[in-house]
C-alpha positions, -999 to 999 in steps of 0.1 A, spaced: -737 38 199 -756 6 193 -752 -25 215 -727 -49 200 -725 -86 210 -697 -109 199 -712 -144 197 -701 -180 189 -728 -205 182 -738 -225 213 -713 -206 235 -721 -187 267 -729 -157 245 -762 -174 238 -774 -161 272 -771 -123 264 -783 -130 228 -814 -146 243 -819 -117 267 -816 -92 239 -843 -110 219 -866 -113 250 -863 -75 255 -866 -66 219 -836 -44 220 -817 -32 189 -782 -47 187 -754 -56 163 -743 -92 163 -707 -101 154 -700 -138 149 -668 -153 161 -656 -188 151 -652 -213 179 -630 -216 198 -625 -177 198 -589 -179 211 -579 -192 177 -591 -160 160 -562 -134 160 -586 -106 150 -609 -113 179 -579 -114 203 -571 -78 193 -606 -68 206 -607 -91 236 -573 -102 248 -590 -127 272 -601 -146 241 -634 -154 258 -669 -152 245 -692 -133 249 -678 -98 244 -704 -70 249 -701 -34 241 -726 -6 249 -711 28 244 -681 29 267 -692 -1 286 -675 -35 279 -686 -67 297 -673 -102 291 -693 -123 316 -725 -137 301 -747 -135 332 -735 -100 341 -745 -89 306 -780 -103 311 -783 -85 344 -770 -53 329 -796 -55 301 -825 -63 324 -817 -35 348 -800 -9 326 -827 -11 300 -855 -19 324 -877 -20 342 -882 -55 328 -900 -86 340 -867 -104 334 -854 -90 366 -867 -91 402 -869 -60 423 -852 -58 457 -886 -59 475 -899 -90 457 -899 -121 479 -877 -142 456 -851 -115 451 -824 -134 470 -833 -167 452 -832 -148 419 -796 -136 425 -786 -170 437 -799 -187 405 -782 -161 383 -748 -171 397 -757 -208 402 -763 -212 365 -727 -203 357 -707 -212 388 -724 -245 398 -736 -257 364 -717 -243 334 -683 -244 351 -682 -281 357 -700 -288 324 -674 -267 306 -646 -289 320 -666 -319 307 -666 -303 273 -630 -290 272 -614 -323 284 -637 -347 265 -642 -358 230 -665 -329 219 -638 -303 222 -613 -326 205 -634 -324 174 -633 -286 173 -598 -281 186 -577 -311 174 -548 -319 197 -564 -304 228 -557 -324 259 -582 -350 271 -585 -361 307 -613 -387 312 -609 -386 350 -616 -349 350 -647 -354 328 -660 -381 352 -654 -360 383 -670 -328 370 -699 -346 354 -708 -360 388 -705 -324 402 -728 -312 375 -753 -339 383 -754 -329 419 -760 -292 410 -787 -303 385 -805 -321 413 -809 -288 431 -826 -273 401 -849 -302 399 -859 -298 436 -864 -260 431 -889 -265 403 -912 -288 422 -946 -272 419 -934 -242 398 -928 -234 362 -898 -210 367 -870 -205 392 -879 -172 408 -907 -147 410 -934 -170 395 -923 -158 360 -896 -163 334 -865 -142 342 -828 -141 333 -823 -166 361 -840 -191 338 -817 -180 310 -786 -185 332 -797 -220 343 -815 -230 311 -784 -225 289 -770 -256 304 -797 -278 289 -785 -265 255 -751 -278 264 -765 -312 275 -783 -315 241 -751 -306 223 -732 -333 242 -759 -359 237 -765 -360 274 -801 -348 274 -811 -378 295 -792 -365 324 -822 -343 330 -852 -356 349 -887 -356 334 -894 -324 354 -863 -307 341 -870 -318 305 -905 -302 308 -889 -270 322 -864 -269 293 -892 -274 268 -910 -244 283 -879 -223 277 -874 -237 242 -910 -228 233 -905 -191 240 -906 -170 208 -873 -152 217 -855 -185 221 -868 -197 188 -854 -165 172 -820 -173 187 -822 -208 171 -830 -192 137 -801 -168 141 -777 -196 149 -790 -218 121 -784 -190 96 -749 -186 109 -741 -223 106 -755 -224 70 -739 -193 58 
């Protein structure tokens, strides 16, 4: 059975979509309107109502970073993953989780309780104090990324890996929110390196085709 990825434009499912394109794997892409919880048909497939939803035979995964790690190891060996004997292995694991837990989580609260989400889900609650608090939390975490990139192009193993996909996704969210200037010059240069990758450009083409269909 072919790999199937359920995806919403700009959502966390961008991570596994990017990984699939980097690895050149065959897959079927199913587009879900955002927010996915408002799609009854999608809720029948994924009662959590979250995106992504990934299927590979009997395997079903709904965490975006876990899907990336699954792809890079299950369909490896791949340069997107670090081996246990590589010096940066621990850092690689840390950045995989950091991208979601320390960056996307606070930024998701900024999104959900701020004006952007209100445009896509009218009537949703807004809490400016939550937005301010978690934007500060995000800024602190982003500072750690800035420090880690001093003197290096990527986060672990001296090469592009799924750790960069995990962390890099957050710059897409900053652009979406019009907060790109939250990134330092070093982080902007890092994001540009990621944007310039052919696989990411293909992701942009896929999403553009969806938005104009």
